[in-house]
DODO-635221 format. One record per residue (C-alpha): residue number from 1; residue in one letter; z, x, y. Coordinates in nm, 3 decimals, padded with zeros to 5 digits, always signed. Example, Ala and Ser with C-alpha at 12.3 -4.5 7.8 and 13.67 -1.06 7.14 Angstrom:
2
+-----+---------+---------+---------+---------+
! num ! residuo !      zz !      xx !      yy !
+-----+---------+---------+---------+---------+
!   1 !       a ! +00.780 ! +01.230 ! -00.450 !
!   2 !       s ! +00.714 ! +01.367 ! -00.106 !
+-----+---------+---------+---------+---------+
END
This chain:
193
+-----+---------+---------+---------+---------+
! num ! residuo !      zz !      xx !      yy !
+-----+---------+---------+---------+---------+
!   1 !       m ! +08.642 ! +19.940 ! +01.392 !
!   2 !       g ! +08.311 ! +19.997 ! +01.573 !
!   3 !       g ! +08.252 ! +20.367 ! +01.629 !
!   4 !       v ! +08.504 ! +20.490 ! +01.377 !
!   5 !       l ! +08.494 ! +20.290 ! +01.058 !
!   6 !       i ! +08.150 ! +20.154 ! +01.118 !
!   7 !       d ! +07.866 ! +20.269 ! +01.335 !
!   8 !       n ! +07.914 ! +20.153 ! +01.696 !
!   9 !       t ! +07.717 ! +19.823 ! +01.688 !
!  10 !       a ! +07.784 ! +19.662 ! +02.030 !
!  11 !       k ! +07.419 ! +19.697 ! +02.141 !
!  12 !       d ! +07.294 ! +19.586 ! +01.800 !
!  13 !       l ! +07.509 ! +19.277 ! +01.797 !
!  14 !       i ! +07.367 ! +19.171 ! +02.132 !
!  15 !       d ! +07.011 ! +19.246 ! +02.027 !
!  16 !       y ! +07.048 ! +19.043 ! +01.716 !
!  17 !       c ! +07.193 ! +18.743 ! +01.906 !
!  18 !       a ! +06.929 ! +18.772 ! +02.177 !
!  19 !       k ! +06.652 ! +18.761 ! +01.922 !
!  20 !       v ! +06.795 ! +18.446 ! +01.759 !
!  21 !       l ! +06.849 ! +18.279 ! +02.102 !
!  22 !       n ! +06.502 ! +18.380 ! +02.214 !
!  23 !       v ! +06.625 ! +18.558 ! +02.527 !
!  24 !       s ! +06.613 ! +18.921 ! +02.639 !
!  25 !       s ! +06.895 ! +19.151 ! +02.533 !
!  26 !       e ! +06.951 ! +19.252 ! +02.895 !
!  27 !       s ! +06.993 ! +18.891 ! +03.014 !
!  28 !       l ! +07.226 ! +18.805 ! +02.720 !
!  29 !       k ! +07.440 ! +19.112 ! +02.780 !
!  30 !       k ! +07.471 ! +19.034 ! +03.150 !
!  31 !       v ! +07.595 ! +18.675 ! +03.077 !
!  32 !       f ! +07.794 ! +18.766 ! +02.769 !
!  33 !       t ! +07.989 ! +19.031 ! +02.966 !
!  34 !       n ! +08.145 ! +18.744 ! +03.171 !
!  35 !       y ! +08.306 ! +18.594 ! +02.850 !
!  36 !       e ! +08.354 ! +18.903 ! +02.635 !
!  37 !       i ! +08.723 ! +18.964 ! +02.701 !
!  38 !       s ! +08.813 ! +18.588 ! +02.659 !
!  39 !       f ! +08.613 ! +18.591 ! +02.330 !
!  40 !       m ! +08.793 ! +18.910 ! +02.208 !
!  41 !       k ! +09.132 ! +18.763 ! +02.303 !
!  42 !       g ! +09.062 ! +18.442 ! +02.118 !
!  43 !       i ! +09.092 ! +18.240 ! +02.438 !
!  44 !       i ! +08.754 ! +18.084 ! +02.395 !
!  45 !       s ! +08.593 ! +17.990 ! +02.063 !
!  46 !       e ! +08.251 ! +18.103 ! +01.948 !
!  47 !       n ! +08.118 ! +17.752 ! +02.010 !
!  48 !       e ! +08.249 ! +17.759 ! +02.364 !
!  49 !       l ! +08.102 ! +18.102 ! +02.420 !
!  50 !       w ! +07.754 ! +18.003 ! +02.307 !
!  51 !       g ! +07.772 ! +17.672 ! +02.503 !
!  52 !       k ! +07.844 ! +17.863 ! +02.824 !
!  53 !       v ! +07.607 ! +18.146 ! +02.760 !
!  54 !       c ! +07.318 ! +17.916 ! +02.649 !
!  55 !       k ! +07.369 ! +17.684 ! +02.942 !
!  56 !       t ! +07.350 ! +17.983 ! +03.186 !
!  57 !       l ! +07.041 ! +18.124 ! +03.015 !
!  58 !       g ! +06.868 ! +17.793 ! +02.954 !
!  59 !       a ! +06.857 ! +17.862 ! +02.580 !
!  60 !       n ! +06.927 ! +17.634 ! +02.283 !
!  61 !       v ! +07.267 ! +17.659 ! +02.131 !
!  62 !       p ! +07.251 ! +17.841 ! +01.794 !
!  63 !       q ! +07.231 ! +17.626 ! +01.485 !
!  64 !       s ! +07.426 ! +17.873 ! +01.271 !
!  65 !       d ! +07.790 ! +17.797 ! +01.189 !
!  66 !       s ! +07.859 ! +18.148 ! +01.336 !
!  67 !       l ! +07.576 ! +18.341 ! +01.502 !
!  68 !       w ! +07.832 ! +18.617 ! +01.572 !
!  69 !       k ! +07.922 ! +18.658 ! +01.209 !
!  70 !       d ! +07.557 ! +18.650 ! +01.114 !
!  71 !       a ! +07.505 ! +18.933 ! +01.355 !
!  72 !       v ! +07.802 ! +19.126 ! +01.215 !
!  73 !       r ! +07.670 ! +19.090 ! +00.860 !
!  74 !       n ! +07.333 ! +19.218 ! +00.966 !
!  75 !       v ! +07.429 ! +19.516 ! +01.181 !
!  76 !       f ! +07.762 ! +19.649 ! +01.047 !
!  77 !       k ! +07.711 ! +19.976 ! +00.857 !
!  78 !       d ! +08.023 ! +20.136 ! +00.705 !
!  79 !       k ! +08.099 ! +20.511 ! +00.739 !
!  80 !       p ! +08.195 ! +20.601 ! +00.380 !
!  81 !       e ! +08.327 ! +20.941 ! +00.486 !
!  82 !       v ! +08.584 ! +20.773 ! +00.715 !
!  83 !       y ! +08.694 ! +20.530 ! +00.443 !
!  84 !       n ! +08.740 ! +20.826 ! +00.218 !
!  85 !       l ! +08.963 ! +20.990 ! +00.469 !
!  86 !       v ! +09.161 ! +20.663 ! +00.506 !
!  87 !       l ! +09.212 ! +20.651 ! +00.126 !
!  88 !       n ! +09.329 ! +21.019 ! +00.125 !
!  89 !       l ! +09.574 ! +20.950 ! +00.397 !
!  90 !       k ! +09.709 ! +20.640 ! +00.213 !
!  91 !       t ! +09.737 ! +20.849 ! -00.115 !
!  92 !       n ! +09.941 ! +21.102 ! +00.074 !
!  93 !       g ! +10.187 ! +20.839 ! +00.171 !
!  94 !       y ! +10.092 ! +20.771 ! +00.536 !
!  95 !       k ! +10.128 ! +20.421 ! +00.677 !
!  96 !       l ! +09.790 ! +20.307 ! +00.809 !
!  97 !       g ! +09.735 ! +20.057 ! +01.083 !
!  98 !       f ! +09.417 ! +19.886 ! +01.193 !
!  99 !       l ! +09.386 ! +19.797 ! +01.559 !
! 100 !       s ! +09.067 ! +19.641 ! +01.688 !
! 101 !       n ! +08.937 ! +19.463 ! +01.993 !
! 102 !       t ! +08.742 ! +19.196 ! +01.815 !
! 103 !       e ! +08.646 ! +18.829 ! +01.787 !
! 104 !       i ! +08.753 ! +18.569 ! +01.536 !
! 105 !       p ! +08.419 ! +18.577 ! +01.342 !
! 106 !       t ! +08.454 ! +18.956 ! +01.304 !
! 107 !       m ! +08.814 ! +18.925 ! +01.194 !
! 108 !       q ! +08.700 ! +18.671 ! +00.929 !
! 109 !       y ! +08.426 ! +18.916 ! +00.814 !
! 110 !       f ! +08.689 ! +19.186 ! +00.786 !
! 111 !       h ! +08.901 ! +18.974 ! +00.552 !
! 112 !       e ! +08.594 ! +18.861 ! +00.360 !
! 113 !       m ! +08.490 ! +19.224 ! +00.295 !
! 114 !       n ! +08.849 ! +19.300 ! +00.177 !
! 115 !       y ! +08.896 ! +19.579 ! +00.429 !
! 116 !       d ! +09.261 ! +19.475 ! +00.430 !
! 117 !       k ! +09.324 ! +19.684 ! +00.117 !
! 118 !       y ! +09.297 ! +20.005 ! +00.323 !
! 119 !       f ! +09.570 ! +19.922 ! +00.574 !
! 120 !       d ! +09.943 ! +19.852 ! +00.588 !
! 121 !       a ! +09.922 ! +19.672 ! +00.924 !
! 122 !       i ! +09.628 ! +19.492 ! +01.081 !
! 123 !       v ! +09.609 ! +19.389 ! +01.449 !
! 124 !       f ! +09.320 ! +19.197 ! +01.598 !
! 125 !       s ! +09.293 ! +19.135 ! +01.964 !
! 126 !       c ! +09.174 ! +18.777 ! +01.901 !
! 127 !       a ! +09.492 ! +18.701 ! +01.700 !
! 128 !       e ! +09.723 ! +18.860 ! +01.953 !
! 129 !       q ! +09.551 ! +18.752 ! +02.279 !
! 130 !       t ! +09.566 ! +19.108 ! +02.414 !
! 131 !       v ! +09.310 ! +19.391 ! +02.405 !
! 132 !       k ! +09.307 ! +19.768 ! +02.419 !
! 133 !       p ! +09.399 ! +19.936 ! +02.653 !
! 134 !       e ! +09.675 ! +19.679 ! +02.733 !
! 135 !       e ! +10.018 ! +19.812 ! +02.638 !
! 136 !       k ! +10.107 ! +19.503 ! +02.437 !
! 137 !       i ! +09.843 ! +19.555 ! +02.163 !
! 138 !       y ! +09.968 ! +19.905 ! +02.083 !
! 139 !       s ! +10.333 ! +19.774 ! +02.071 !
! 140 !       v ! +10.231 ! +19.501 ! +01.827 !
! 141 !       c ! +10.070 ! +19.752 ! +01.600 !
! 142 !       l ! +10.365 ! +19.985 ! +01.609 !
! 143 !       e ! +10.602 ! +19.697 ! +01.535 !
! 144 !       k ! +10.394 ! +19.584 ! +01.234 !
! 145 !       l ! +10.389 ! +19.938 ! +01.107 !
! 146 !       g ! +10.760 ! +19.976 ! +01.165 !
! 147 !       v ! +10.715 ! +20.309 ! +01.350 !
! 148 !       k ! +10.803 ! +20.447 ! +01.691 !
! 149 !       p ! +10.533 ! +20.569 ! +01.931 !
! 150 !       n ! +10.617 ! +20.930 ! +01.870 !
! 151 !       e ! +10.570 ! +20.875 ! +01.496 !
! 152 !       a ! +10.214 ! +20.741 ! +01.530 !
! 153 !       i ! +09.864 ! +20.887 ! +01.569 !
! 154 !       f ! +09.597 ! +20.665 ! +01.721 !
! 155 !       i ! +09.225 ! +20.735 ! +01.669 !
! 156 !       d ! +08.946 ! +20.568 ! +01.868 !
! 157 !       d ! +08.602 ! +20.649 ! +01.996 !
! 158 !       r ! +08.669 ! +20.527 ! +02.352 !
! 159 !       i ! +08.860 ! +20.749 ! +02.591 !
! 160 !       d ! +09.013 ! +20.449 ! +02.777 !
! 161 !       y ! +09.168 ! +20.320 ! +02.450 !
! 162 !       v ! +09.293 ! +20.670 ! +02.365 !
! 163 !       e ! +09.452 ! +20.698 ! +02.712 !
! 164 !       g ! +09.611 ! +20.354 ! +02.666 !
! 165 !       a ! +09.778 ! +20.474 ! +02.346 !
! 166 !       r ! +09.895 ! +20.791 ! +02.519 !
! 167 !       k ! +10.051 ! +20.589 ! +02.796 !
! 168 !       v ! +10.290 ! +20.424 ! +02.547 !
! 169 !       g ! +10.378 ! +20.757 ! +02.390 !
! 170 !       i ! +10.140 ! +20.768 ! +02.093 !
! 171 !       t ! +09.959 ! +21.087 ! +02.007 !
! 172 !       a ! +09.588 ! +20.995 ! +02.026 !
! 173 !       i ! +09.263 ! +21.146 ! +01.908 !
! 174 !       l ! +08.923 ! +21.076 ! +02.055 !
! 175 !       f ! +08.693 ! +21.031 ! +01.754 !
! 176 !       v ! +08.368 ! +21.214 ! +01.782 !
! 177 !       n ! +08.287 ! +21.269 ! +01.414 !
! 178 !       i ! +08.457 ! +21.303 ! +01.081 !
! 179 !       e ! +08.482 ! +21.685 ! +01.077 !
! 180 !       q ! +08.630 ! +21.696 ! +01.432 !
! 181 !       l ! +08.882 ! +21.426 ! +01.328 !
! 182 !       k ! +08.987 ! +21.621 ! +01.013 !
! 183 !       r ! +09.034 ! +21.935 ! +01.221 !
! 184 !       e ! +09.251 ! +21.755 ! +01.478 !
! 185 !       l ! +09.460 ! +21.587 ! +01.211 !
! 186 !       f ! +09.506 ! +21.927 ! +01.034 !
! 187 !       d ! +09.618 ! +22.067 ! +01.370 !
! 188 !       l ! +09.881 ! +21.792 ! +01.384 !
! 189 !       s ! +09.995 ! +21.893 ! +01.031 !
! 190 !       v ! +09.864 ! +21.577 ! +00.874 !
! 191 !       t ! +09.792 ! +21.622 ! +00.502 !
! 192 !       i ! +09.445 ! +21.490 ! +00.431 !
! 193 !       n ! +09.364 ! +21.632 ! +00.081 !
+-----+---------+---------+---------+---------+
END
């Protein structure tokens, strides 16, 4: 999601939360990193996350029902040109999967914003307890789409995730911008108009 469908917001999410917690972004990021994968895998809840983080930083636990979702609402900015491409692909009969390393509050936001309508299969790391680039998460997405690895194209803005897809036999594109993506899809004979 971040970096392809929306602007990459990792730093903005940390900055937002740091401001609310009244700590520096650098100190929050350093502590948050210790729990990030567990949070994305759904192993620890948001309340557990903030309890551990705030205890380490000597900060007050946030009063919001979901500080993370508050941050998501404030910093996520859609890339309309990518959503237009998604709709064109869907109109041309392609099955579309959504695969994201993300947390439960972000997953809830995704559903609240009705992004589901764009995709035939949706896979969140927090629901599957696995993250990119682990092989299992790609397999879950392929199974939900009902396709084989050689029938799929994976798009991501992180090279390690692209390489993870390639390791399971999926053609993968490193997303840089919409024009580059369209060119690479065209080169793969994907109909986008």
